[in-house]
C-alpha positions in Angstrom: 1.1 12.0 -18.4 -1.8 9.6 -18.4 -4.2 12.0 -20.1 -3.5 10.7 -23.7 -4.4 7.1 -22.5 -7.5 8.3 -20.7 -8.6 10.2 -23.8 -8.3 7.0 -25.9 -10.1 4.6 -23.5 -13.4 6.1 -22.4 -15.1 4.5 -19.3 -18.4 4.0 -21.1 -16.8 2.1 -24.0 -16.1 -1.0 -21.9 -19.1 -1.7 -19.5 -17.4 -4.7 -18.0 -14.4 -2.5 -16.9 -15.6 -1.8 -13.3 -12.4 0.0 -12.2 -10.0 1.7 -14.7 -8.3 5.0 -15.5 -11.3 7.1 -14.4 -10.5 6.5 -10.7 -7.5 6.5 -8.4 -7.8 2.9 -7.3 -5.1 0.3 -6.8 -5.9 -2.1 -9.6 -8.0 -2.6 -12.7 -11.2 -4.7 -12.3 -12.9 -6.5 -15.1 -16.3 -8.1 -14.6 -16.4 -11.8 -15.8 -19.9 -12.6 -14.6 -22.4 -11.8 -11.8 -20.2 -13.6 -9.3 -16.6 -12.9 -10.3 -14.5 -10.1 -11.5 -10.8 -10.2 -12.4 -8.4 -7.9 -10.5 -5.2 -7.0 -12.4 -2.3 -5.0 -11.2 1.5 -4.6 -11.7 4.2 -3.0 -9.6 8.0 -3.1 -9.4 10.8 -1.0 -7.9 14.5 -0.8 -7.2 16.0 -2.4 -4.1 14.9 -1.0 -0.7 17.1 -3.3 1.4 20.5 -4.9 0.8 19.6 -8.6 0.9 18.4 -10.0 -2.4 16.0 -12.6 -1.0 14.3 -10.0 1.3 14.1 -7.5 -1.6 12.3 -10.1 -3.7 9.9 -11.0 -0.9 9.1 -7.3 -0.2 8.5 -6.6 -3.9 6.1 -9.5 -4.1 4.2 -8.6 -1.0 3.9 -5.0 -2.3 2.6 -6.2 -5.7 0.0 -8.6 -4.1 -1.1 -5.8 -1.8 -3.0 -4.0 -4.6 -5.2 -7.1 -5.0 -6.0 -7.2 -1.3 -6.6 -3.4 -1.4 -9.4 -4.0 -3.9 -11.0 -6.7 -1.7 -9.7 -9.5 -3.9 -7.9 -12.7 -3.5 -4.7 -13.2 -5.7 -4.1 -16.5 -7.5 -1.6 -15.9 -10.3 1.5 -13.8 -10.9 4.2 -13.1 -13.5 7.6 -11.8 -12.6 8.8 -8.5 -14.0 12.5 -8.0 -13.6 15.2 -5.7 -15.0 18.7 -7.0 -14.0 22.2 -5.7 -14.7 24.1 -8.1 -17.0 27.0 -8.2 -14.6 24.9 -9.0 -11.6 26.0 -12.4 -10.2 23.5 -15.1 -10.9 23.4 -16.0 -7.2 21.9 -12.6 -6.5 19.4 -12.6 -9.3 18.3 -16.1 -8.3 17.8 -15.0 -4.7 15.6 -12.0 -5.7 13.4 -14.4 -7.7 13.3 -17.0 -5.0 12.3 -14.4 -2.4 9.4 -13.3 -4.6 8.4 -16.9 -5.4 8.3 -18.0 -1.8 6.3 -15.0 -0.8 3.8 -15.8 -3.5 3.6 -19.4 -2.4 2.9 -18.2 1.1 0.0 -16.2 -0.3 -1.4 -19.2 -2.2 -0.3 -17.5 -5.5 1.3 -19.4 -8.5 4.1 -17.7 -10.3 3.7 -18.9 -13.9 6.4 -17.0 -15.8 7.3 -13.5 -16.5 9.8 -11.3 -18.4 13.3 -9.9 -17.8 15.3 -7.2 -19.5 18.8 -5.8 -18.9 19.2 -2.6 -16.9 21.8 -0.7 -15.0 20.0 -1.0 -11.7 17.9 -4.0 -10.5 14.2 -3.7 -10.6 11.7 -6.4 -9.6 8.0 -6.9 -9.1 5.0 -8.7 -10.3 2.0 -8.7 -12.6 -0.7 -10.0 -10.2 -4.2 -11.3 -10.8 -7.0 -12.0 -8.4 -10.7 -12.5 -8.1 -13.3 -10.4 -6.3 -17.1 -10.4 -6.2 -18.3 -7.5 -8.3 -20.5 -6.3 -5.5 -17.9 -6.7 -2.8 -15.0 -4.6 -4.0 -13.0 -2.3 -1.8 -12.5 1.1 -3.5 -11.3 4.5 -2.6 -14.7 5.9 -3.2 -16.4 3.6 -0.6 -15.9 5.7 2.5 -18.9 7.3 4.3 -18.9 10.0 6.9 -18.9 8.4 10.3 -16.6 5.5 9.3 -13.7 4.8 11.5 -10.3 4.7 9.8 -8.1 1.7 10.6 -4.5 1.0 9.6 -3.0 -2.5 9.4 0.7 -1.7 9.4 2.8 1.0 11.1 4.4 3.8 9.3 8.1 4.9 8.9 9.3 2.5 6.2 10.6 5.2 3.8 12.7 7.1 6.3 14.1 3.8 7.6 15.0 2.3 4.2 16.7 5.5 3.2 18.7 5.2 6.5 19.6 1.6 5.4 20.9 3.0 2.1 23.0 5.5 4.0 24.4 2.8 6.2 22.9 4.4 9.4 20.6 1.5 10.3 21.6 -1.3 12.7 20.6 -5.0 12.5 17.6 -4.5 14.8 16.3 -1.6 12.7 16.7 -3.5 9.5 15.0 -6.6 10.9 12.0 -4.6 12.1 11.3 -2.8 8.9 11.9 -5.9 6.7 9.5 -7.9 8.8 6.7 -5.4 8.3 7.4 -4.7 4.6 7.5 -8.4 3.8 4.3 -9.1 5.7 1.3 -9.9 3.4 -1.9 -7.9 3.7 -3.8 -11.1 3.3 -5.4 -11.2 6.8 -6.2 -7.5 6.6 -8.0 -8.1 3.3 -9.8 -11.1 4.8 -11.1 -8.8 7.6 -12.3 -6.3 5.0 -14.2 -9.1 3.2 -15.7 -10.7 6.4 -17.1 -7.4 7.6 -18.4 -6.2 4.2 -16.2 -3.1 4.1 -16.4 -0.9 0.9 -13.7 1.7 1.5 -10.0 0.9 1.4 -6.6 1.3 -0.1 -3.0 0.4 0.7 -0.3 2.8 1.8 2.6 3.0 -0.6 4.5 5.7 -2.4 2.1 8.6 -1.7 2.2 7.9 2.0 -0.6 7.9 4.5 -1.7 11.4 3.7 -1.5 11.1 -0.1 -3.4 7.9 -0.3 -5.8 9.1 2.4 -6.5 12.3 0.4 -7.2 10.1 -2.7 -9.8 8.2 -0.6 -11.3 11.3 1.0 -11.7 13.1 -2.4 -13.1 10.0 -4.2 -15.6 9.5 -1.4 -16.6 13.1 -1.0 -15.6 13.3 2.7 -12.9 14.6 4.9 -10.5 12.6 7.1 -9.8 13.7 10.7 -6.6 12.0 12.0 -5.0 12.0 15.4 -1.2 12.1 15.1 -0.8 10.6 18.6 -2.6 7.5 17.3 -0.5 7.0 14.2 1.7 3.9 14.6 5.4 4.1 13.7 8.1 1.5 13.8 10.4 2.0 16.7 13.3 3.5 14.7 11.3 5.9 12.6 11.6 9.0 14.8 15.4 8.4 15.3 15.9 8.4 11.5 13.5 11.3 11.1 15.8 13.4 13.3 18.6 12.4 11.0 16.4 13.7 8.1 16.8 10.5 6.1 13.5 11.0 4.3 13.3 9.7 0.7 12.7 12.1 -2.1 9.2 10.8 -2.4 8.3 12.1 1.0 9.2 15.7 0.1 7.3 15.3 -3.2 4.2 14.1 -1.2 4.4 17.1 1.1 4.8 19.5 -1.8 2.0 18.0 -3.8 -0.6 17.3 -1.1 0.4 19.7 1.6 -2.1 22.4 0.7 -4.9 20.0 1.3 -3.8 19.0 4.8 -4.3 21.0 8.0 -1.9 20.3 10.9 -2.6 21.4 14.4 0.0 24.0 15.4 1.6 21.6 18.0 2.6 19.1 15.3 6.3 19.7 14.4 7.7 19.8 10.9 9.5 16.5 11.6 6.2 14.9 12.6 4.5 16.3 9.5 7.2 14.7 7.4 6.6 11.4 9.1 2.9 11.6 8.2 3.9 12.3 4.5 6.6 9.6 4.5 6.6 7.5 1.3 6.0 3.8 2.1 6.9 0.6 0.4 4.6 -2.4 1.0 2.6 -0.6 3.7 -0.6 -1.7 5.3 -4.2 -1.3 4.3 -6.2 1.8 5.3 -9.7 0.7 5.8 -13.0 2.5 6.5 -14.9 0.6 9.2 -18.6 1.5 10.0 -18.6 2.5 13.7 -21.2 -0.1 14.6 -18.8 -2.8 13.2 -15.7 -1.7 15.0 -15.9 -3.8 18.1 -16.4 -7.0 16.2 -13.7 -6.0 13.7 -11.2 -5.5 16.5 -12.1 -8.9 18.1 -11.8 -10.7 14.8 -8.4 -9.0 14.0 -7.2 -10.3 17.4 -8.3 -13.8 16.4 -6.4 -13.6 13.1 -3.3 -12.1 14.8 -3.7 -9.1 12.6 -2.5 -5.8 14.2 -4.8 -2.8 13.7 -4.6 0.8 14.8 -7.6 3.2 14.9 -6.2 6.5 13.6 -9.2 8.7 13.0 -12.6 9.0 11.3 -14.3 10.2 8.1 -16.4 13.3 8.5 -18.2 15.8 6.3 -16.0 18.2 4.5 -12.8 18.2 2.3 -9.2 17.4 2.8 -7.4 16.0 5.9 -7.2 17.5 9.3 -4.4 16.1 11.6 -4.9 16.8 15.3 -2.4 16.2 18.0 
């Protein structure tokens, strides 16, 4: 679908475009000078929870995450909203307020935006940030021997679908909302402080889809341990109800041939590893010699991290028990 655009805009035609259509990264990056580059991204989606304010906050956190995933610091945003004409103004206002307050928490100014009418609500942001041109995080920055670290648990897709099917209780909703609305700011700060070069955020393609993008772009293989993957507490319960979103099945269909699962890993567990996420955490490649200091600093920042595997020579992803 993007091939016509890629054929029009050639990478060599714009030397200041550091990251564009030629790679699978999370945002575009344009060099301003030797010290600054502009990071630009946009993202929006339909509601994943029932409460308008929390939907707005999650959508904003998700949009800003692409800036953090590039090693950048966001500073400016525009709203992008499609709202039904018969939607009560109180609901529309709460969606926008949730997004605005999440942006303010991130130190980001919302300076305007655009709305259109649509049958189903959609909301997100155009987000801008700054990054040093030599300190970007990219999917091609992983090296064999790096340790793979995740900053949020998994299981958001299977849980939000359970919410839509009215299977989730208040505690389940509270847990998944708290994680999805959490900013990836401190995880991005960690990446900057330790000079990391390989990273992405985990969203619609799931851990394995985005992980494969990183591994392929970096020319390495990922070896993951399923037992070390973190999941929110209700994820397995809803997996047993098979409340996976359609995107999870798409991920398995598209990426499955490039993933080897050890025989002991069940189909249900495989689906959890493919689960499509909304506003997931950062997946970071940490040089082994920096891991101890990285863990200590994460603790100081109250940033949860999980070590889930390592990058090795080869291709694809291997998931061991």
